[in-house]
C-alpha positions, 0 to 999 in steps of 0.5 A: 500500499502506497502512502498519498501525500495530502495537498496541503500537509506535512507528515513526519514519522519516527522510526525506532526513536532514532530517524525521523521522515518528514514529508512535505507537499512538494514531495520532498522528504527529509530523513534526519538521524536523531541521536544527537546526544551520541553524534548520530552513532549507529547502533541496533535501533538506528539501523532498524530505524534507517531500514524502516524509514528506507521501507516507507519512503519506498512505499510513499506515493508522490515522493520525488526527492529525499533530503538526508541528514543528522540532528546535533553536532555530527551528520554520523560518527559511525558505529557505536562504541559499545559494539566494539566494546563487546567484540573486546569481551567476545560478545555478540560476535557469533551471531553477527558472523552467522548474518553477514552472509545472508541476502536478505535485502536483494544483493545486500546484507542488513548493514550493507543495505544501510548504504545502498538503499539510498543508491537503490531508491528511485528518486534522487538523494541529497545528502547534507553533511556537518561535523564528522561523517566517519566510517559507516556514516561516511558510508551512508552519505555515499549513498546519496546521489549528491553530498553537500558538505559544511566547510569544517566537515571531517570525513574517513573510512574509518574501518581499519581502525578497528581492524576491519574493512568498509562493509556497508556498501562502501566499496561499490560505492567508493570505486564509483566516485574516486580514483582507485589509487586514492580509494586504496589509499583512504581504506588503507590508512583510515586518515581524516579528509577535510572538506575541500579534499573530499570535493577534490577527491570525489567524496563530496560534491561541493561545500555549503555553509548552510548544507541542510538548508542548500540540500532542502533547496536542492531537492526542491528544484529536483522535484519540480521536474517531471518525476518520470524523468528524473526517475528514468535519468536515475536507473540510467545513472545508476547502471551507467558504471556496470553496463556496457556502452550498447546496453546503456544506449539501448536503456536510453532508448526505451527510457526515452520511448516511455516518456516521449509524448506521455502526459507529464512530458507534454505537460512539460513542454507546454509549461517551457513554451508558456513560460510557467511553472509546469503542474505534473502528475505524481508518480 
């Protein structure tokens, strides 16, 4: 069942007391990590809250774009330290090991789905990143289509410091964004990257003094266009890394065949010719 957006209302829902989703009449949803006292670190409730929020968004009729943000001083400081204390004392490791190979969410396990679901979501996702985005927090941001970062933001593929590898979809996401040698350096060292370098190497899109405000404005701009065309464009971009040139050229044609002459495409043409704002039917 798809959740409809009322014309003049703002919907807000909270998942596991960790993640809120506020869906505006424009079709822009703001997803906020709400564990500010712990710098939005990832515990079991946060993992489940993020998955529940993603499932809710996939069912939301009229959804056109998403903003992903963190409350308080940081976007997300990575895994909750309590998890590492448990590992130190040999607690809870065996159940986790048993679940890692399970593919319960398409091609992914649960931690991987936390990062990958934003790439798989049919609409654009813009991350507003401030403070820090470390380890799992950075992988969460990498799942977005666009990352706007505050000037003082610091990012790190932090897992090597804990004797681990990135495992929240960091590998397939990193390979699309940075050069192979840079990805290897970041993973092998876990070093901190500032906002300026993040933009230079591809981890971030651009620096914004107020990333949340800028992300919401950008998402609203994306939401103003033909919604089926935006979704088609994301499908094409998502497949562009792995698809052959021939397959991608055919995919372009097939998507265009579905769009050309459709009611919303005719409305886009009419609005452009009449120099007015378009009024589109929702997906």
